[in-house]
C-alpha positions as CSV (number, residue, x, y, z in Angstrom):
1,X,47.4,-9.5,92.9
2,X,44.2,-7.3,93.0
3,X,45.2,-6.0,89.5
4,X,45.3,-9.6,88.5
5,X,41.6,-10.5,90.0
6,X,40.3,-7.2,88.5
7,X,41.8,-7.8,84.9
8,X,40.5,-11.9,85.4
9,X,36.6,-10.3,86.4
10,X,36.7,-7.8,83.5
11,X,37.9,-10.5,81.0
12,X,35.3,-12.7,81.8
13,X,32.3,-10.2,81.5
14,X,33.7,-9.1,78.2
15,X,32.8,-13.0,77.3
16,X,29.4,-12.9,78.2
17,X,27.4,-15.1,75.6
18,X,25.1,-12.6,73.4
19,X,22.9,-15.2,73.0
20,X,22.3,-15.5,76.5
21,X,21.7,-11.6,76.2
22,X,19.4,-11.9,73.5
23,X,17.1,-14.9,75.3
24,X,17.0,-12.7,78.2
25,X,15.7,-9.5,75.9
26,X,13.3,-11.8,74.4
27,X,11.9,-13.2,77.4
28,X,11.6,-9.6,78.9
29,X,9.9,-8.5,75.5
30,X,7.5,-11.5,75.9
31,X,6.5,-10.9,79.5
32,X,6.0,-7.4,78.6
33,X,3.6,-8.0,75.6
34,X,2.0,-10.4,77.5
35,X,0.4,-7.7,79.6
36,X,-1.7,-6.4,76.7
37,X,-3.9,-9.9,76.3
38,X,-7.7,-8.7,77.4
39,X,-7.1,-4.8,76.6
40,X,-9.3,-2.8,74.6
41,X,-8.4,-1.6,71.2
42,X,-9.0,1.9,72.2
43,X,-6.1,1.3,75.3
44,X,-4.1,-0.4,72.6
45,X,-4.3,2.5,70.4
46,X,-4.0,5.3,73.1
47,X,-0.4,3.8,73.8
48,X,0.8,2.5,70.5
49,X,-0.5,5.2,68.5
50,X,-1.8,4.7,64.5
51,X,-1.1,1.6,63.6
52,X,1.0,0.9,60.5
53,X,-1.6,-1.7,59.1
54,X,-4.7,-3.3,59.6
55,X,-6.9,-5.9,58.7
56,X,-10.4,-7.6,59.3
57,X,-11.1,-11.2,58.7
58,X,-13.5,-14.0,60.2
59,X,-14.6,-11.7,63.2
60,X,-10.7,-10.6,63.9
61,X,-8.8,-7.2,63.6
62,X,-5.5,-7.7,63.1
63,X,-3.3,-4.7,63.9
64,X,0.5,-4.2,63.2
65,X,2.9,-1.5,64.5
66,X,6.6,-1.3,63.1
67,X,9.3,0.2,64.7
68,X,12.3,1.0,63.5
69,X,15.8,0.4,65.6
70,X,18.8,2.5,65.3
71,X,21.2,0.9,62.4
72,X,23.5,-1.5,63.7
73,X,27.3,-1.0,62.0
74,X,29.4,-4.0,62.2
75,X,32.8,-3.8,60.4
76,X,31.5,-0.6,58.4
77,X,28.6,-2.8,57.4
78,X,25.3,-1.2,58.3
79,X,22.6,-3.8,59.5
80,X,19.5,-2.1,59.5
81,X,16.9,-3.4,62.5
82,X,13.4,-3.2,62.9
83,X,10.5,-4.7,65.1
84,X,7.2,-5.3,63.7
85,X,4.4,-6.3,66.1
86,X,0.9,-7.6,65.4
87,X,-2.2,-7.8,67.7
88,X,-5.2,-9.7,67.2
89,X,-8.4,-8.4,68.4
90,X,-11.7,-10.3,69.0
91,X,-14.7,-8.2,70.7
92,X,-12.5,-4.9,70.5
93,X,-10.0,-6.8,72.7
94,X,-6.3,-8.1,72.3
95,X,-6.3,-12.0,72.3
96,X,-2.7,-12.6,71.1
97,X,0.1,-10.9,69.3
98,X,3.2,-12.0,67.5
99,X,6.4,-10.3,66.7
100,X,9.1,-10.3,63.9
101,X,12.7,-8.6,63.9
102,X,14.6,-7.6,66.5
103,X,12.1,-7.0,69.2
């Protein structure tokens, strides 16, 4: 009987909805990134390094960082992934951020 219960538990764990896991990961990323609001540009650069791109416009500075993530293989097909995060700074401090990709 214990073996049957263990098998059922393993079966249910294997059926966890990947969308729920993705939502949880995205929420955790948002919470982490929100901690950068108000941080100075020097501190941001000290942690994130040199940005892949920067742009100044209308008293705002935009710093973009691109992280290349491990390639995912599914049924012999490669799916490269990356995370692109852009911080908006005003008066030398982060006021917002946005991301694209698999962040």
